[in-house]
C-alpha positions as CSV (number, residue, x, y, z in Angstrom):
1,X,175.6,84.3,36.8
2,X,172.9,84.1,39.5
3,X,170.4,87.0,39.5
4,X,170.1,88.9,42.8
5,X,166.6,88.6,44.3
6,X,164.7,91.7,45.2
7,X,164.0,92.4,48.9
8,X,160.3,91.8,48.2
9,X,161.1,88.4,46.6
10,X,163.2,87.5,49.6
11,X,160.3,88.4,51.9
12,X,158.0,86.2,49.8
13,X,160.4,83.3,50.0
14,X,160.9,83.8,53.7
15,X,157.2,83.6,54.3
16,X,157.1,80.2,52.5
17,X,160.2,78.9,54.3
18,X,158.9,79.9,57.8
19,X,156.4,77.0,57.8
20,X,157.3,74.9,54.7
21,X,155.5,71.6,54.9
22,X,158.6,69.7,53.7
23,X,159.7,70.0,57.3
24,X,156.4,69.0,58.9
25,X,156.4,66.0,61.4
26,X,154.3,64.0,59.0
27,X,156.8,64.6,56.2
28,X,159.6,63.7,58.5
29,X,158.0,60.3,59.3
30,X,157.4,59.8,55.6
31,X,161.0,60.5,54.6
32,X,162.4,58.2,57.3
33,X,160.2,55.4,56.1
34,X,158.2,55.3,59.4
35,X,154.6,55.5,57.9
36,X,152.6,52.4,57.0
37,X,151.0,52.0,53.5
38,X,147.7,52.6,55.3
39,X,148.9,56.0,56.5
40,X,150.2,56.9,53.1
41,X,146.8,55.8,51.7
42,X,145.1,58.1,54.2
43,X,147.4,60.9,53.0
44,X,146.4,60.2,49.4
45,X,142.7,60.4,50.3
46,X,143.1,63.7,51.9
47,X,145.5,65.0,49.3
48,X,142.9,64.2,46.6
49,X,140.5,66.6,48.2
50,X,143.3,69.2,48.4
51,X,144.2,69.0,44.7
52,X,141.2,67.5,42.8
53,X,139.6,70.8,41.9
54,X,142.8,72.7,41.2
55,X,142.4,72.9,37.4
56,X,138.8,74.2,37.8
57,X,140.0,76.8,40.3
58,X,142.7,77.9,37.8
59,X,140.0,78.1,35.1
60,X,137.8,80.3,37.3
61,X,140.7,82.7,38.1
62,X,141.7,82.6,34.4
63,X,138.3,83.9,33.3
64,X,138.7,87.1,35.4
65,X,142.5,87.6,35.1
66,X,143.4,90.9,33.3
67,X,147.1,90.0,32.8
68,X,148.0,88.1,29.7
69,X,151.2,86.5,31.2
70,X,149.3,85.4,34.3
71,X,146.5,83.9,32.1
72,X,149.1,82.0,30.1
73,X,150.6,80.7,33.4
74,X,147.1,79.6,34.6
75,X,146.3,78.0,31.2
76,X,149.6,76.0,31.2
77,X,148.7,74.7,34.7
78,X,145.2,73.7,33.5
79,X,146.6,71.9,30.5
80,X,149.3,70.1,32.4
81,X,146.8,68.9,35.1
82,X,144.1,67.8,32.6
83,X,145.7,66.6,29.4
84,X,146.8,63.0,28.9
85,X,146.7,61.1,32.1
86,X,145.1,63.5,34.6
87,X,147.3,64.2,37.6
88,X,144.5,63.3,40.0
89,X,144.4,59.9,38.3
90,X,148.1,59.4,39.0
91,X,147.4,60.3,42.7
92,X,144.6,57.7,42.7
93,X,147.0,55.2,41.2
94,X,149.3,55.8,44.2
95,X,146.4,55.5,46.6
96,X,145.5,52.1,45.0
97,X,149.1,51.0,45.5
98,X,148.6,51.8,49.1
99,X,145.5,49.6,49.3
100,X,142.8,52.3,48.9
101,X,140.2,52.0,46.1
102,X,139.3,54.8,43.7
103,X,135.9,55.0,45.3
104,X,137.3,55.4,48.8
105,X,139.6,58.2,47.6
106,X,136.8,60.0,45.8
107,X,134.2,59.5,48.6
108,X,136.0,59.1,51.9
109,X,138.3,62.1,51.6
110,X,137.5,65.5,52.6
111,X,149.2,68.7,47.9
112,X,158.3,70.7,44.8
113,X,160.1,70.8,47.9
114,X,157.8,68.4,49.6
115,X,157.9,65.9,46.7
116,X,161.7,66.1,46.4
117,X,161.8,64.7,49.9
118,X,158.9,62.4,49.7
119,X,159.6,60.6,46.4
120,X,163.0,58.8,47.2
121,X,161.7,57.1,50.4
122,X,158.6,55.8,48.6
123,X,160.9,53.6,46.5
124,X,163.7,53.0,49.0
125,X,161.6,52.5,52.2
126,X,158.2,51.5,51.0
127,X,158.9,49.5,47.9
128,X,156.7,51.4,45.4
129,X,157.7,51.2,41.8
130,X,158.1,54.1,39.3
131,X,154.6,53.6,37.8
132,X,153.0,53.8,41.2
133,X,154.7,57.0,42.3
134,X,154.6,58.9,38.9
135,X,152.3,61.5,40.5
136,X,155.3,62.7,42.6
137,X,157.9,62.5,39.9
138,X,156.0,64.6,37.4
139,X,155.4,67.4,39.9
140,X,159.0,67.9,41.1
141,X,160.3,69.7,37.9
142,X,157.0,71.2,36.9
143,X,156.3,72.7,40.3
144,X,159.8,74.3,40.4
145,X,159.1,76.0,37.1
146,X,155.6,77.0,38.1
147,X,156.8,78.4,41.5
148,X,159.4,80.6,39.8
149,X,157.0,81.9,37.3
150,X,154.5,82.6,40.1
151,X,157.0,84.6,42.0
152,X,157.8,86.7,38.9
153,X,154.1,87.4,38.3
154,X,153.5,88.4,41.9
155,X,156.6,90.7,41.8
156,X,155.5,92.4,38.6
157,X,152.0,93.2,40.0
158,X,153.0,94.1,43.6
159,X,154.1,97.6,42.7
160,X,153.5,99.4,46.0
161,X,154.6,98.7,49.6
162,X,150.9,98.0,50.5
163,X,150.5,95.4,47.7
164,X,153.8,93.8,48.6
165,X,152.8,93.6,52.3
166,X,149.5,92.0,51.2
167,X,151.2,89.5,48.9
168,X,153.6,88.5,51.7
169,X,150.7,88.1,54.1
170,X,148.8,86.0,51.6
171,X,151.8,83.7,51.1
172,X,152.3,83.4,54.8
173,X,148.6,82.4,55.3
174,X,148.7,79.9,52.5
175,X,151.9,78.3,53.9
176,X,150.4,78.2,57.3
177,X,147.2,76.5,56.0
178,X,149.3,73.8,54.2
179,X,151.3,73.3,57.4
180,X,148.1,72.9,59.4
181,X,146.8,70.4,56.8
182,X,149.9,68.3,57.2
183,X,149.8,68.6,61.0
184,X,146.2,67.4,61.0
185,X,147.3,64.3,59.0
186,X,150.1,63.7,61.5
187,X,147.8,64.1,64.5
188,X,145.0,61.9,63.0
189,X,147.0,59.1,61.3
190,X,150.3,59.0,63.2
191,X,149.4,60.1,66.7
192,X,145.9,58.7,66.4
193,X,144.4,61.6,68.2
194,X,140.7,62.2,68.4
195,X,140.2,65.4,66.4
């Protein structure tokens, strides 16, 4: 039996869906197989900067977080990102398969729904193998679990209409920032605009 979502949860999800990057023009070109490996490599360079400090950010938030469940959630993210083969190393592996060196990724550069759309065309349209696109594969399932747990934590702590409105606005802003990030990639690497 499917659980009914609270009106607050529905507002949070609507804020995400309003500008979800899985529908951005850059993602559309990616899914249709219309990007070059050079453009995918440019994405990897930019994405590295978007995600490379994620575990450290989680650790900083963890240190000040009063909620035990939220701390557990953050710690799980840190461990998942940093143990074994680091996720950023998998991203660099993909960049290298696109023809970009590790040094270029780390120096030149300035992020489940997206990867569910992006992974299949990487193999079907672009000819990457499973090893080269492991970064995307491991994030699909993990990010679905993380997303659900994140919603639950936000719902539990947003106990007043004011806190709920603030949470919805923060989600809206974060989603808008991701959309703008993807749009910047589209403008710079597909349209070749001078930014």
